[in-house]
N, C-alpha and C positions, 0 to 999 in steps of 0.2 A: 560324420558322416563323411563320405567323399562324394559332394550332390554332383552328379550326372541326375539330376531327378526326375527328368522327363523322359530322360532314357531310361532309368527304372520302372517307372509305371506302368504299371502295365493294368486293363480295366480289368479287373475279376470276371466279370458277365461279358461276353463279344455285344459289338452293335452300337456298345455305347462308348460320345466323344469324351475326351479326356476331363473336360470340365464339369461332365455327368455324371461321372464316377464316383463311387464311393466303396472306401474300403474297412473292413472290421479291422478291428485293435490287432487281432494276431497275423494281419496281410502287412500293417503298417510295421507290426515290429519286425517281421521278416522282411519289409524291404527297408528297413532304416536301420536295424541295428538296435532300437530302442527296445527295453524290455518291456514286454505287456505290465510286468508289471510298475512299471515306471511311467508307462501310459495311462495306468490305473491313477497313480498317485497323481500326476499332471491334473486329470482330469478331478480329481476330488480337493486338490486345492483351487481348483480355480485357474490354472495354470494355461490349461489347452484342454478345453473342452467340447468333445466331439459337436460336429453341426445338426448331428440327426441321430437319430435313433432308430432302428427297425420296428417291425410288429412284434419282435419280441424284445424288445427293447434292449439288444444288442450297440454297443455303439458303432457309430457311422463315421467316415473322416470323409472331408469335403478334399479337393487342392487347397482351398484357401485354409485347411486347417492343417495340412501337410507342410506349407509358407511358414506360416507361426511355428510349427516344431524345427524348423530350420530356424527359424533364426533364434527359439529357446536356445536352440545348443550349441546354437553359436555366441550366444551370451555367456551360456554355461565353458564354453572350453576358456573363455577370456578372463575364466576366475569371477566372474560377479555372481554371490550368495544366489543360492535359489528364488529366497525367499524377496530380492530385490530383482528379478526378473519381468516378473509379469508387469512393475513400474516400469522399466524401461521400455518393455514393448508397448504398454497401453500411451505411454507419453508420447506428444507432438510429437511428430518427422523429427523437426530442425532437432529437438531435444535429441532423441536419438542420434542423429545424424553426428551432431557435434559429443557427441557420448562414445561416440564411434570413431572417430578423430583422436578424441585424446587418448582413448585404447590404442590405435594406431601408432600413435607417438610414443608413448610408454612401451610397448612392443618394439620397436625401431634404436630406441634407446635400451633396451634389454639385449637385440642385438647386438649394439655396438659395445655393449661392456663384455658381453661373453667373446666376440670375435678378440677384444683387446686383450681378456685373462687366457683366451686359447693361445697366442703369441708369446703371452710370456710364461706359459706351460709349457710350451716346443722350448722356448730355448734353455727353460730349466733343463728338458730331455736332453736339448741337444749339449748342453753344458757336462751335462752325466756322462753322455757316452762320446764325450772326447770332442765333438765334431764341433765347438764352440768355444773358444777361451771366457773365463768368466774375468769381471773387474770388480774393485769396489767403483760405488755412486757417490755421484754428488747430488745436491738437495734438488739439483731441476731434472738429474734422474729420475728421482723417491717421486718428486709431481711428476712426471710422465707416468711411470706405471701407476701411481696411483689416480690416474685420470682429473689431474689439474688439484690437489690439496696440496700445498706447499708449505711441507717443517719448518722453512725459516720462517715465515709468519710468526711459530708459537718459541722457537727456538731458545729467546732469550727470557720469555716470560716462564719456561718450562724450567729453566737453569734458576732461574733466583728464586722460583716455588719450590723446585725439587733436588736443587743440582748437591744437596749433603748428602740426599738420603742413599739407602744401599742400590733403592731399586735405581736410582739415577743412574748411577755407576754402571750399574748392572745390565742396564737397555744401551749406555752408550758405548760400552766396550761391546757388546752382542753387534751391533747394529753399524760399526763404524768395518765390522770384516763382513758382510752384507755384500754380497757380488748382487746384479742385476736378475740371475735367474734367482737369486734366493729373495728379492722382493717381488718376483713375480708368482711365485711358492705362495710369499705371505698373502699376496693381494688376492691370490686367488680361493686360497683356504678364509680368507674374508670375508669374499664374495659367495661364500657360499654359506656362511654361517649369516651374512646378511638376508640372503636368500630361505633361508629357515624362518628368518623372523615374517620376511614380507608374507609370505605363505599362510604361517600361520593368522599374521591380521588380517589377510583375504578369506580365510576361512572363518573369522570372526572368534578365535578363541582368546582369548584372557590373558594377558601378559604374568598371570598368579599361579595359570593352568601350567599343570605337570611339564605339555609337551611342551611351553613357552620356555618352565625352569631348566630342560634339558636343552634348549637353544644357549641360555645363558651361562650353561656351566661349559658347554663350547667354547662359546665365547673367551671364558676363564682362561682356559686350558690352551685356548692360542695366544693371550695376551703373552700369560706366563712361559708359551715357547719359545714365542717370538722376542720377547722385550726383559719382562722381571718378570720373578714371583709375587703373581697377584694376589694378597689376601682379598676374605670378603670385604673386609673394613675398605680396602681400597678401591675395590672392585664397586663398591656402594659411593665412594667418590666421584668415581669416573663415571656412574650413571648419572650423579649430581651435575656434572659436567656438560654436558652432554646437552641437559635443558635449560642449563643457568647459563650457557655461552651461546647468543648465538650463532657466534661461524662454526662451531663443531655442531648446532644443530643445523643451521644453512646447509653442512659437508651432508651430512647420515641422511638428512631426509631428499637428500639430491634420488635415494635411491626409489623412495615412495614418500610420498608427504605421512608426516603424521609417525615416521620411525622412529627416530629419536626419543619422542617420548613415549613408544612401545618398550623400544631396547631398553629404556632407562627403568621402566616400570618390572620388566621382565628380570633385569640384573639387579635391581634394588630386592626382589620377591625373594630370588635364589640367595641372597647375601645374608639379610632376617633369617632363611630358614638353617644356614648354616649354623647361625648364631643361637639359634635355638636349639 
C-alpha cells in the first residue's frame, strides 16, 4: 500500500468526522487494494476483526482497524509469515520496535550485498563489451568479491585433505584462470541460490520439500560449473562440512541465521534422492 492513508480516506456518509467514519469491507478493499476475500480471511483467523457490525451484520471498519491493517501489511511485506503477524502486532511496543529494528538492519545488509553484487555484474558486462580489461585475481581480490570470505584460511587444509583428488586439480585449474569479472559472476550466481534458500526458509518450507530440492540441484550445478564435477556423494560431504565446521557455518549464516543447517539438510536430502 502506498499510504497516504489520510489523503485516501473519505467519509462514506457526509457530515461525519474522520474518527467517526466507518467503512464497509468493500470500501476498505477499494481504498487499500486488499481483496475482500483476504479481509474476510483476516477476520476469520482473528488477525483483523472489524470493531463494529451494522444492523444487517455487515463488517464495519474503524480508523483504528485501518491502522492495524497497515501494520499487518507492513509485516507481511517484511516476509513475516501470516501465522506470526498477530503475535508481533499484539506484543508490547518495545518488542515490536526491536523487531522492526532487526528487520531494518537485515534490509540494509541485503541492500549492501545487492549493490556489491550489482557492481560485480556490471564489471563482467563491461569486460564482455570490451570496456574493461580482465585480469586474474589473488586471494585478497577473491576475499573482496566474496565479501570477507578469505580462501587463504582454508588453502592448506584443502590441499592436505583433497590435494590428490581429481576434484581439487580440476578446481585449481579452473579458478587459476578466473578474472575479477568471472568471480563476480560466480558470486552473483551463488547469491541467487542463497536467496532461494532464504525465501523458502521465510515461507516455512521444509528442506525436504521439492522446492528446496530444486534449489539444492541449482547449488550442485553451480559448484559443478564453477569448480569441479560434484557427485551426489561429494555434495553430501559438503553439506556435512557446512554444519560441522563452525567457520563455514558462521560464514553461511551471515546471510540468515540457520541458513547453513537449512541448506545442509536440503542438499543432503537431494543427494539421498539421487542415490534412491
